[in-house]
Every structure is written in C-alpha cells, then in structure tokens.
C-alpha positions in Angstrom: 103.0 95.8 133.7 101.0 98.4 132.1 101.4 99.0 128.5 102.9 102.4 127.1 100.1 104.5 126.0 99.4 105.2 122.3 100.8 108.1 120.8 97.7 108.6 118.6 94.4 106.9 117.7 93.2 106.1 114.2 90.5 104.7 111.6 91.3 102.6 108.7 88.4 102.9 106.4 88.0 100.4 103.5 91.1 98.7 105.2 91.5 95.6 103.0 94.2 93.4 104.8 95.6 96.7 106.4 98.3 98.5 105.0 97.4 101.8 106.4 96.9 99.8 109.9 100.8 98.5 109.7 101.9 101.7 108.6 100.4 103.9 111.5 100.7 101.1 114.0 104.6 101.2 113.5 104.2 104.9 114.6 103.0 104.1 118.0 99.1 104.6 117.0 96.1 102.5 118.1 93.2 101.4 115.6 89.9 102.5 117.5 87.6 101.6 114.3 88.3 99.6 111.1 85.6 98.5 108.1 86.3 96.3 105.5 83.2 95.0 103.4 85.2 92.0 101.8 84.8 88.9 104.0 87.8 87.4 103.5 89.8 90.4 103.4 88.4 90.8 106.7 89.0 87.9 108.0 93.0 88.4 107.1 92.7 91.6 109.2 91.3 90.2 112.1 94.0 87.4 112.0 97.2 90.1 111.9 95.8 92.8 113.8 93.1 91.8 116.5 90.0 93.4 115.4 87.3 92.3 112.9 86.7 95.1 110.4 83.9 93.2 108.4 81.1 95.8 108.1 79.6 98.4 105.8 80.6 102.0 106.1 77.7 103.3 105.0 76.0 101.6 107.9 78.2 103.2 110.4 78.5 106.6 109.2 75.1 108.5 107.6 73.1 111.3 108.5 71.1 109.6 111.1 74.0 107.3 112.5 77.9 107.7 113.8 79.5 104.4 115.0 83.2 105.9 114.4 84.6 106.7 117.2 86.7 110.1 118.0 89.7 109.5 116.6 93.6 111.9 115.7 94.2 110.3 112.0 91.6 109.3 109.3 92.9 106.7 106.7 90.5 105.8 103.7 92.0 104.0 100.4 88.3 104.8 98.9 86.7 103.2 96.0 85.7 106.7 93.8 82.6 106.6 92.2 81.6 109.4 89.7 80.1 112.3 91.3 76.9 114.2 89.5 78.1 117.0 87.2 74.4 118.3 87.4 72.9 121.4 89.2 74.8 123.9 91.6 75.6 121.6 94.4 79.0 121.4 96.0 80.9 119.8 98.5 79.3 117.2 100.8 75.7 117.5 98.9 77.2 116.5 95.9 79.1 113.9 97.1 76.0 112.5 98.3 75.4 108.7 97.2 78.9 108.0 96.7 81.3 106.5 99.4 83.1 109.8 100.0 80.4 111.3 101.1 80.6 109.0 104.0 84.0 109.7 104.9 83.4 113.3 104.9 80.6 112.8 106.9 83.2 111.4 109.6 85.2 114.3 108.9 82.2 116.9 109.4 81.4 115.0 113.0 84.7 113.7 114.7 87.3 116.4 112.7 90.1 114.1 113.3 93.8 116.0 113.2 95.0 114.6 110.0 93.3 112.9 106.8 94.9 110.7 104.5 93.4 109.6 101.6 94.2 107.2 98.6 93.3 106.3 95.3 94.4 105.3 91.8 96.2 107.7 90.0 93.4 108.4 87.2 91.6 110.2 90.1 94.0 113.2 89.5 93.9 112.8 86.1 91.5 115.1 83.5 89.1 113.0 83.1 88.1 113.2 86.7 89.2 116.8 87.4 85.0 117.1 88.7 85.7 114.8 91.2 88.9 115.9 92.8 87.8 119.2 93.1 85.1 118.2 95.1 87.1 116.4 97.3 89.3 119.4 97.9 86.5 121.8 98.6 84.8 119.6 100.9 88.2 119.3 102.9 88.8 123.0 102.8 85.1 123.5 103.8 85.3 121.6 106.9 88.0 123.7 108.1 91.5 121.5 106.7 94.5 123.0 104.9 95.2 120.6 101.9 96.8 121.1 98.6 95.3 121.3 95.5 97.9 119.7 93.2 98.0 116.2 93.3 101.0 114.1 95.1 101.1 110.4 93.2 103.8 108.2 94.6 105.2 104.5 94.0 107.1 102.3 96.2 109.6 101.2 93.4 110.9 105.5 93.7 111.5 104.7 97.1 115.0 103.6 98.0 114.8 100.5 100.1 116.5 102.0 103.3 112.8 104.5 103.0 111.1 101.3 103.1 110.5 101.4 99.3 109.9 98.3 97.3 110.6 96.8 93.6 106.8 97.5 92.6 105.5 100.1 90.0 102.4 101.1 92.1 101.5 104.7 91.4 98.7 105.8 93.6 97.5 109.7 94.4 97.4 110.8 98.2 95.1 113.5 99.7 96.2 114.7 103.0 94.9 117.4 104.9 95.4 119.2 108.5 92.6 120.3 110.6 93.5 124.1 111.0 93.1 124.7 114.9 91.3 127.8 115.9 94.1 129.3 117.6 95.6 129.4 113.6 92.6 130.3 111.9 93.7 134.2 111.4 97.5 132.9 110.6 98.7 134.5 107.8 100.7 131.2 106.7 97.0 129.9 105.5 96.9 132.2 102.7 99.1 130.4 100.6 98.4 127.1 98.9 100.5 124.3 100.8 102.9 122.6 98.5 102.4 119.0 97.3 104.2 116.3 99.0 107.5 115.3 98.0 109.1 111.9 99.6 112.6 111.0 99.9 115.2 109.8 97.6 115.0 112.0 94.5 118.3 110.5 93.3 117.1 107.0 93.4 117.3 105.2 90.1 114.9 102.1 90.1 115.8 100.8 86.7 119.5 100.6 88.2 119.1 100.0 92.0 116.4 97.2 92.2 116.8 93.8 91.8 113.7 91.7 92.0 115.6 88.2 92.7 116.3 90.1 96.2 112.4 89.2 97.3 112.2 86.1 95.8 112.6 82.7 97.1 111.7 79.3 96.2 110.3 78.3 99.6 107.1 79.9 99.3 106.3 78.5 95.9 103.0 76.9 95.6 101.9 74.6 92.8 99.7 77.7 91.8 102.7 79.5 90.5 103.8 76.9 87.9 103.4 77.7 84.0 101.0 75.5 82.1 102.1 73.7 79.2 100.4 76.1 77.0 101.8 78.9 78.8 105.2 77.4 78.3 104.3 77.3 74.5 104.1 80.7 74.1 106.9 82.4 75.7 109.0 79.7 74.1 107.8 80.8 70.8 108.3 84.8 71.3 111.9 83.9 73.3 112.9 82.5 70.2 111.6 85.5 68.1 113.5 87.9 70.5 116.9 86.1 70.3 115.9 85.7 66.1 115.5 89.2 65.6 118.4 90.4 67.6 120.3 88.6 65.2 118.2 89.7 62.1 118.6 93.8 63.4 122.3 92.7 64.2 122.3 93.6 68.1 119.4 96.3 67.7 116.5 95.8 70.6 112.8 95.1 69.4 110.8 98.4 68.9 109.0 99.9 71.7 105.6 99.7 69.9 103.4 96.7 70.3 103.9 93.9 67.9 100.4 92.9 66.6 101.4 89.2 64.6 97.8 89.5 63.2 98.7 92.8 61.5 101.1 90.9 59.6 98.6 88.3 57.9 97.3 92.1 56.6 100.5 92.8 54.6 100.6 88.8 53.5 97.6 89.4 52.1 97.6 92.8 50.6 101.2 91.2 48.8 98.9 88.1 47.3 96.4 90.4 46.0 99.0 92.8 44.6 99.3 91.4 40.8 102.3 94.0 39.9 104.2 93.1 42.7 107.5 92.8 42.9 108.5 89.3 43.7 109.0 88.7 47.3 108.7 92.2 48.4 105.4 92.7 50.9 103.1 95.7 50.1 101.6 98.1 52.7 98.1 97.9 52.6 95.8 100.5 53.3 94.6 101.5 56.7 90.9 102.4 57.5 90.8 106.3 58.1 88.1 106.1 60.8 90.2 104.1 63.0 91.9 106.1 65.9 95.4 107.6 65.2 97.2 105.4 67.9 95.7 102.2 66.3 96.8 103.5 62.9 100.1 104.2 63.9 100.8 101.1 65.2 99.5 99.4 62.5 101.6 101.3 60.3 104.8 100.6 62.4 103.6 96.9 62.4 103.3 97.1 58.6 106.7 98.6 58.0 108.1 95.9 60.5 106.9 92.7 59.0 108.0 94.2 55.3 112.0 94.5 56.5 111.7 91.1 58.1 109.3 89.3 56.7 111.4 86.1 55.5 112.6 85.5 59.4 109.2 86.4 60.7 107.2 84.3 58.1 109.6 81.1 59.1 109.3 81.5 62.7 105.9 81.9 62.6 105.3 78.9 60.7 107.4 76.9 62.7 105.5 77.3 65.9 102.2 77.3 64.6 101.8 81.4 65.6 98.2 81.4 63.6 96.6 77.8 65.0 94.3 77.5 68.0 97.5 76.8 70.2 97.7 80.5 70.2 94.8 82.7 71.1 94.7 86.4 69.9 95.8 88.1 73.0 98.8 85.5 73.1 99.8 86.7 69.4 101.0 89.8 70.7 104.2 91.3 72.3 104.9 94.1 73.9 108.8 94.8 74.5 109.5 97.2 77.7 112.6 94.8 78.5 115.1 97.3 77.0 118.7 95.5 76.2 117.5 91.9 77.8 118.5 89.1 75.9 115.9 86.7 76.2 112.1 86.8 76.9 112.9 84.2 79.4 115.1 86.4 81.1 112.2 89.2 81.7 109.4 89.7 83.8 106.1 89.1 82.1 102.5 90.1 82.3 99.5 88.0 80.2 97.3 90.8 79.7 94.1 91.2 77.2 96.5 93.1 75.3 99.4 90.7 74.7 102.4 89.4 76.3 104.1 92.7 78.1 107.9 92.1 79.2 109.8 94.2 81.1 113.6 94.0 82.8 113.9 91.9 85.9 114.3 95.1 88.0 110.7 95.8 89.8 107.5 94.3 89.2 104.4 95.9 87.2 101.5 96.9 89.9 100.3 93.7 91.5 96.5 93.1 89.9 94.2 89.8 90.0 95.5 86.4 89.6 94.9 86.2 85.7 97.5 89.0 85.2 100.4 87.8 88.4 103.5 88.8 87.1 105.8 86.2 85.6 109.7 86.0 86.6 111.0 84.5 83.9 114.2 83.4 85.1 112.4 81.4 87.9 109.8 80.2 85.7 107.1 80.8 87.6 104.6 83.3 88.7 105.4 85.7 91.9 103.9 83.7 95.0 101.3 85.0 97.4 104.0 85.6 100.3 106.2 87.6 97.7 103.7 89.9 96.5 103.1 90.4 100.1 106.8 91.2 100.7 106.2 93.9 97.7 103.5 95.5 99.9 105.7 96.0 102.3 104.4 93.4 104.9 106.8 90.9 106.7 107.0 87.3 106.4 105.3 87.1 109.4 102.1 88.2 108.4 99.6 85.5 108.5 96.8 84.8 105.4 95.7 81.8 107.2 94.6 78.8 104.9 92.8 81.0 102.4 93.0 80.3 98.8 95.7 82.0 97.2 93.2 83.8 94.4 92.0 85.5 97.8 95.4 86.8 98.4 96.3 87.6 95.4 93.4 89.9 95.0 93.7 91.6 98.8 97.4 92.3 97.2 96.2 93.8 94.1 94.0 95.9 96.1 96.1 96.7 98.7 98.3 99.9 99.5 102.0 99.7 100.3 103.0 100.0 103.9 106.0 101.9 103.1 104.8 104.7 100.8 102.1 105.2 103.3 104.8 105.2 106.0 106.6 108.1 104.2 103.6 110.3 103.2 102.4 110.4 106.6 105.9 111.6 107.5 106.2 114.3 105.3 102.8 115.5 106.0 103.5 116.0 109.2 106.8 117.8 108.3 105.5 120.0 105.7 102.6 121.1 108.2 104.7 121.0 111.6 104.0 124.6 112.4 100.2 123.9 112.2 100.4 120.8 114.3 101.5 122.1 117.2 98.0 123.6 117.8 96.9 119.7 118.0 99.7 118.7 120.9 102.2 116.3 120.4 100.9 113.9 117.8 103.3 115.5 114.8 105.9 115.6 117.2 105.8 111.8 117.8 105.4 111.1 114.2 108.4 113.0 113.2 110.7 111.5 115.6 109.5 107.6 114.9 112.5 105.4 113.7 111.3 103.3 110.1 110.7 100.3 110.6 109.5 99.2 107.0 112.8 99.1 105.7 113.6 95.5 103.6 114.2 92.2 105.3 115.9 89.4 103.3 113.6 85.8 103.1 115.6 84.8 106.0 113.9 87.6 108.5 117.5 89.5 108.7 117.2 93.2 108.4 119.0 94.7 106.0 121.4 97.3 106.3 119.8 100.4 105.5 118.7 102.9 107.4 117.3 106.8 106.3 119.0 109.9 107.0 117.0 113.0 108.5 
C-alpha cells in the first residue's frame, strides 16, 4: 500500500527534541533534514521521529558546502549571538560568524517558501534592536515579505481548544513568505504586513487554567521529591504567609520582593539610635549610589518591617531564619500568588533571587532542573512527563532511559507545539494571497485539523475543538 504523499517538505534547524517537527508533521509535512548539536537531544529526536539530527549546522551550510536539501518550509529556533555594530556592513555580511548567518545561507541557496524563526523574547527588545533589524533586512534582501513589528506568543495565552498549555513561555516568532516572481509588482507589497495575532484573545489564563488538569503522580520519580531543607524553607515561609494574613487583617502580601536580610538593617539602626522611641524601629540611611530599583525595594522592606516588626521578629527567631539552615536566597520571598491563602497552595520556584510563589493556575517557563517548578498541593516538583505535556507533547513521547536532568533541560530549551501550530496557521492565513503563487502549500495548511488539543492523563482527547 502506498503512503500518502507529503503536503510539503520542511527542515528543522537547531531541532532540539522536535517541537517544530511535531507541529509540522501534524500538518502533513515531511522532514527532509534536521540538525541538532546536543547529543542527548538528538537521541531523543531520533527515538521519536526516526531521523538522527546529530550534527553541526556550520559544517552543513556555509560558503563551500550546502548539505541542506530543497524544502518548502524552514524552521529554526536558533541561538542569537550578538552581531557586530562596527563598520558599514549590512545583512548577511554583518551576520557572518553567527549561527543566523548559516540560516541565511540556506535561505539564499534554497529559497524556501516559508521561513519560521523562533527566539527568546529579548531578541525583540530594545537591547537587541540592531540584531533584529539585521534579521529583518536579510530576509527582505533575499526576497521575503516579513513584518518588522515583533510577534510574541506564549502557550498560556492560547485556549486549550487551540492547543494552549498552562505555561507562561513568551517567545518571539519571525515568519516570512518568499515573494513569487509573478507577484513582484503587486501593489499590496508596498504595505507593511500586519504582525501575527493568535486566536483566543478573550481567553483569561488566570481564570481558565488549572495546573492540576495536567498533573498525575503516575509519572512521579524520586528526583521530583523535596529535600528536608526545602521543606523547612517552605514550611517557614508558609507560616509567615498565614501569620501576615492575620496581622494585616486579610490583606495579601505586598507585590515587592521581601528581603529578610534587609530587616536586619532596620534592627541594627534601631539599636544604634540612642534617642529612639522604645520598640519603634528606625528606617536606616540608604546608600544613594545604589540603583533606583534597589533603593525602592529597600525602602519598602524597611517600612514593611517597621509596621510588623514584633510578629516578624518572633517568626524569624522560631524558624532560625538567620542561621546556616537558610541560605541568603532562601531568606527572600517574591509573592505573586494574589489571594492564595498558603504557600503550600502555590506553585513555587527556587530562584537565586528568592522563593517565587504564583497562583496554581499556570506555571512559569520551564527552565533548568535547579529551578523546576514545585507544585505546592502535590508537595513535589513537576515530573519530566508533566513538563512534556506542558510543551504540547503526548504521553507517548519517548525519552528512553535518559537522566531526568536531560529531559528537564530539553523541555526547558524546547518550543511549544501548540504555539508553533498556530503561528504557522495564522501566517498562512495572513499571506494566503501571496502563497497562491506557491501552489497548494497554503491551502493544505489552512484546511488542516488541529491535532494538538490537550489530552487528559489517561490519553482521552478532551472535548475542545477550535472554530473557524
């Protein structure tokens, strides 16, 4: 029996474990080339997609070599090294020496019909405006229609029926369409294309998501469990949250970071002040050379401690807050959990800047294992399998016997499948008139049925379907 012919061919650069592959394969595409320099990620990719991408793009696409075959869609979640700002070079020449130059070289030689680039949000920020402009100018110089205004998306902003996931993971996408020769004089090309927008603009992630829908203990592993020290830190700050709720008569904790070490400044200044009013802390002098944001946080912390010092001092002494049991980073709390009554009811991150607590609706972006989210109600970290769900991968996705740390790393570096699926769909819709010059590729993508809707832990497709 002959297999159905692929609707288009795509290449998967900086492929990771295959987030782009999952989305484009669901559209009926065939991967004709993939490359990934991380050996463990390449093994995971090969295990699930039947193609070993292990290699180096700089060896496959340069001035002398072009090992990347012909294709219709180019996908790349590329690292972004800074481009030089010296001299008068522009476009591809200025990008030389960066990994984007290798992408540009492929585009120059192979001329894919659609280009999809993905990167961290900061690429579209003011500090990287030069790099952004070089990327846009390079694509335009090679004959592509591309919006200069950035398009930033996150899976938690997509409703579940569109493949959204409860993970705040903002990424910038650059999508471009090759201008067919027959369209080069089309007057519509004189206008700047609109930036992409994704469906579900009325979706409220704070009300719509419940992280519990994506969790189950069947895939829990020992590495997810909390250490005795971690439980101590959470128990201590959990009591602090509840005590302060009573102390502040039902008002939630302030939104600025609470720095317990700064409270010692108030105590010491109070002790030194011989004219002090008994039991009334004095606000210490702040170094005027400190950054304004730090001075602001210090003032707020001093005032907070001054207002509640009796309760805070008793709590700190009870838990040994200023002993070796609490590293400096665990003497800080960033409360972003609104009215959540207990710390154990939140989702937590152990960060260098402190313990960050959020409401248990959607998770922060997946990062390295040392900052893997802790789900308070489950009293453990999210499991590797659960992180895969948050990236839109099914429970059939196979990590083999690799270390959990490798899976966490791969998920933290990955791209969300549902976001990619929708970005491509919306790009094709926006440029439908232009893609008519490239055959049926645009129509085949527009007519595809979404196959990345969320599935319950037992694998049953939830009853969500997009409209339109």
